[in-house]
Each structure stands twice: as C-alpha cells, then as structure tokens.
C-alpha positions in Angstrom: -55.4 5.7 -26.8 -55.7 9.4 -27.7 -59.0 10.8 -28.7 -59.3 13.9 -31.1 -59.3 17.2 -29.2 -58.7 19.2 -32.5 -62.2 19.2 -34.7 -61.3 21.9 -36.7 -60.8 21.3 -40.2 -57.5 22.2 -42.7 -57.6 22.9 -46.2 -54.3 21.4 -47.4 -53.1 21.9 -51.1 -50.4 19.3 -52.4 -48.0 21.7 -54.3 -44.8 19.0 -54.9 -44.7 15.5 -54.8 -42.0 12.5 -53.8 -42.7 8.7 -53.5 -41.6 6.5 -51.3 -41.4 2.5 -51.6 -42.0 -0.2 -48.4 -39.0 0.6 -46.7 -36.7 -2.7 -45.5 -34.7 -3.0 -42.6 -31.0 -4.2 -42.5 -29.9 -3.4 -39.3 -31.2 -2.1 -35.9 -30.6 1.9 -37.1 -34.2 3.4 -38.2 -34.3 4.8 -41.7 -36.5 6.9 -43.3 -38.6 6.1 -46.5 -37.0 6.3 -49.9 -38.6 8.7 -52.7 -38.9 7.1 -55.9 -39.5 8.9 -59.4 -43.4 8.1 -59.4 -45.6 11.1 -59.3 -48.2 10.8 -56.4 -51.6 12.9 -56.6 -53.9 13.2 -53.3 -56.7 15.5 -52.8 -56.7 18.4 -50.5 -57.8 17.8 -46.9 -61.3 19.5 -46.5 -63.9 20.1 -43.6 -65.1 16.1 -44.7 -62.0 14.5 -43.5 -61.6 13.1 -39.9 -58.7 14.3 -38.2 -57.0 13.8 -35.3 -54.4 16.2 -33.8 -53.5 20.1 -34.1 -55.5 20.9 -37.9 -52.6 23.7 -38.3 -49.8 21.0 -38.1 -47.2 21.3 -39.8 -47.4 17.6 -40.8 -50.2 15.5 -41.9 -50.5 11.9 -42.4 -53.2 11.4 -44.7 -53.8 7.6 -44.6 -56.1 5.3 -46.9 -56.9 2.1 -45.3 -59.2 -1.3 -45.6 -60.7 -2.2 -41.9 -59.8 -5.8 -42.8 -56.6 -5.8 -43.8 -54.5 -6.9 -40.9 -52.0 -4.7 -41.9 -54.0 -1.9 -41.9 -55.0 -3.3 -38.1 -51.5 -3.1 -37.1 -50.2 0.3 -38.4 -54.0 1.4 -36.9 -51.7 1.3 -33.5 -48.7 2.8 -34.8 -50.3 5.6 -36.5 -51.9 6.3 -32.6 -48.2 6.0 -31.2 -47.3 8.3 -33.6 -50.2 10.5 -32.5 -49.1 9.9 -28.9 -45.4 11.3 -29.8 -46.4 14.3 -31.6 -50.0 15.1 -31.0 -49.4 17.0 -27.6 -46.9 19.0 -29.6 -49.1 20.0 -32.1 -46.7 18.6 -34.6 -48.6 16.2 -36.6 -52.2 15.9 -37.4 -53.4 12.1 -39.1 -56.2 12.3 -41.6 -58.5 8.6 -42.1 -59.8 8.2 -45.4 -61.5 4.7 -46.3 -59.7 2.3 -48.9 -61.5 -1.0 -49.2 -60.4 -3.6 -51.1 -63.4 -5.4 -51.8 -61.4 -7.8 -54.6 -60.0 -9.3 -51.5 -62.0 -7.6 -48.5 -66.1 -7.2 -49.1 -67.4 -6.8 -46.1 -64.7 -3.8 -45.6 -66.7 -1.6 -47.4 -70.1 -2.0 -45.7 -67.8 -1.3 -42.4 -67.0 1.6 -43.6 -70.5 2.8 -44.3 -71.2 2.1 -40.3 -67.7 3.9 -39.8 -69.6 7.0 -40.9 -73.3 6.4 -39.9 -71.2 6.7 -36.8 -69.4 9.7 -37.3 -72.9 11.2 -38.7 -74.0 10.4 -35.0 -71.3 11.4 -32.5 -68.9 13.3 -34.6 -65.0 13.2 -35.1 -64.4 11.6 -32.1 -67.1 8.6 -32.4 -66.0 8.5 -36.1 -62.6 7.4 -34.4 -64.1 5.5 -31.7 -66.0 3.1 -33.7 -63.0 2.8 -36.6 -60.7 1.9 -33.6 -63.1 -0.9 -32.3 -63.7 -2.3 -35.4 -59.7 -2.3 -35.9 -60.1 -3.7 -32.5 -62.3 -6.9 -32.9 -61.8 -7.7 -36.4 -59.8 -11.1 -37.0 -58.7 -9.5 -40.3 -59.0 -10.7 -43.8 -62.8 -10.3 -44.1 -63.6 -12.5 -40.8 -65.5 -9.7 -38.9 -69.2 -10.8 -38.5 -71.7 -8.2 -39.9 -73.4 -8.5 -36.8 -70.6 -7.0 -34.7 -71.6 -3.7 -36.2 -74.7 -3.1 -34.8 -73.7 -4.3 -31.6 -70.9 -1.7 -31.7 -73.1 0.7 -32.0 -74.8 -0.6 -29.1 -72.3 -0.3 -27.2 -71.5 3.0 -27.5 -74.8 4.4 -26.9 -75.9 5.8 -30.6 -79.4 6.0 -31.3 -79.9 2.4 -33.1 -82.6 3.1 -35.5 -80.7 5.7 -36.8 -77.7 4.0 -36.8 -79.3 0.9 -39.0 -81.3 3.1 -41.1 -78.1 4.9 -42.0 -76.3 1.6 -42.6 -79.1 -0.5 -44.5 -79.8 2.5 -46.6 -76.5 3.2 -48.1 -76.1 6.2 -47.6 -72.3 6.9 -47.3 -72.0 4.1 -50.5 -70.8 6.8 -52.6 -69.4 8.4 -50.0 -67.1 5.3 -49.6 -66.4 4.8 -53.2 -64.9 8.3 -54.0 -62.5 8.2 -51.1 -61.3 4.5 -52.8 -61.3 6.1 -56.5 -58.9 9.0 -55.2 -57.0 6.0 -53.4 -56.5 4.4 -56.7 -55.5 7.5 -58.5 -53.1 8.6 -55.5 -51.7 4.9 -56.2 -51.4 5.3 -59.8 -53.9 2.4 -60.3 -51.7 0.3 -58.1 -53.6 0.6 -54.8 -52.5 -1.5 -51.6 -53.4 -1.3 -48.1 -52.5 1.2 -46.0 -51.4 3.6 -47.9 -50.0 7.0 -46.2 -49.1 10.4 -47.9 -46.9 12.4 -45.3 -47.8 16.2 -46.2 -45.6 19.0 -44.8 -45.3 23.0 -45.7 -42.7 23.0 -48.2 -45.1 21.5 -50.7 -43.3 17.4 -49.7 -46.0 14.7 -50.4 -44.3 11.8 -49.3 -45.8 8.6 -50.3 -45.6 5.1 -47.4 -46.1 1.9 -48.8 -47.8 -1.1 -46.7 -47.3 -1.1 -42.6 -44.2 1.0 -41.8 -42.6 0.2 -38.6 -43.0 3.2 -35.7 -39.2 3.4 -35.7 -39.2 4.5 -39.4 -42.6 6.6 -39.3 -41.3 8.7 -36.5 -37.5 9.2 -38.1 -39.3 9.9 -41.6 -41.4 12.6 -39.6 -38.5 13.7 -37.7 -36.5 14.2 -40.9 -39.7 16.2 -42.4 -40.0 18.3 -39.4 -36.3 19.2 -39.5 -36.7 20.3 -43.4 -39.0 23.0 -42.3 -37.3 24.4 -38.7 -40.1 22.6 -36.8 -39.0 21.7 -32.7 -38.8 17.7 -32.8 -38.8 17.4 -29.1 -41.0 14.7 -29.0 -41.8 12.4 -26.2 -41.4 8.6 -26.6 -44.4 6.4 -26.0 -43.8 2.9 -25.3 -45.8 -0.1 -27.2 -48.6 -1.4 -25.8 
C-alpha cells in the first residue's frame, strides 16, 4: 500500500462545475462518469487537508468518506489502486475528508476524531496509516468496537496518554463536523458516502457518487488527463 511521499499542501480553487451520478455497467466496456445539471461546490484544498500523491498533480480526487460505510471500505482500496497507478507518475493526488453519517453510523464520528488524533502525533503518514487500519478491521455498519481505537494507536507506537487525552477531549470534534457540513453543502444536502470530486486544472469539478469501480475511475481520470494534455502512461496495478 502506497504511503504519502509528498507532504506539501496544495491550494486548489474550483472555477467550474460538472456533476456526475452513479455510473452503471451495461457491458464490459469501462465507462466514465456522466455529467448532470446539478452544481457542486467543493472547498479548496488547503494545508489542513491530508493528501497522498504529488501536490502539484493535474488531477486531484477529493473524497468525503465514512469509516463505517461498507462502500467506503471498498472504495478505499479502489483509491489506493488509483494511486498505485497514477501516483508514481505524479498525475493524481488523493485528498481524504471526513463525512461520517451519524444517523446511520454514530460510531464513525469518534473514529474520524481518532484518525485526526493519530495524525496529530505522526503527521500525514500516520493519518493515512491509522485510517487504513480502521477500514481494514471494521466490519462496517457501525460494528467496530470503540476499544479498538486505542489498540490501533498502541500498535503503531503512538504515545497512548497523548492519544487518549486527545480522543476523550473532543479536540477534533469541530474539525470533523465542519468537514461533514462541507460534504453536505457539496452534495446539495443529499450526502451519501463515498462522495468524491475530481478536480482538474481547467476548473472542472466532476463529482462521483458512490463506490465506483477501479475501471470507471481509471477511465474517467484518463479522459480528464487527455483533456488537459497530460501524458497518460499509467502503470497497471492488479487487484489484491
């Protein structure tokens, strides 16, 4: 699994908007996401975001996700394959933002805070490492035992007193809630997870609703790379 090798933040201003609904396969030919008329507003990527990949990549995938969502668990692996494919070429960067849907998964909000507490101690790399572990061990659908959160921190060698104090204090409650609010705004009040927005240099903001397959994500990214005149000599990464 790829670790972040680029810790420099990237400020992205979205100048245009396109929207895509879920894409379905009617045959075996990979398809790109299909734009609709609904607008999308996604907050610019800033220094407070967590990024994997080249911060100057022409394509940025901003994902709003819920750690207890089973579709998000699947999409997490899809996005790692995307980064394994395009990351070495510096063509794609991945931004993760919290969007726990507490009406369905009340435990996910505290899990998001735990991820932030881990990132506070270990930086960007630990943020992603801890996040991946949560997705790995959760059965999804609000079934992860909260007792596992400090166990993950201990497994990764974090200072337990600092981690527990951070988690119990609610230090990152406001940050997570602001991320949820931004996700709701980006989806026009119709938040479902995972929800991603693919940003490109020409101002395109292409939303992807749901856990699209690797083939669909790859084809969509390839199309956007071609539209901005970027080489697409991506490597092929087999599924795990």
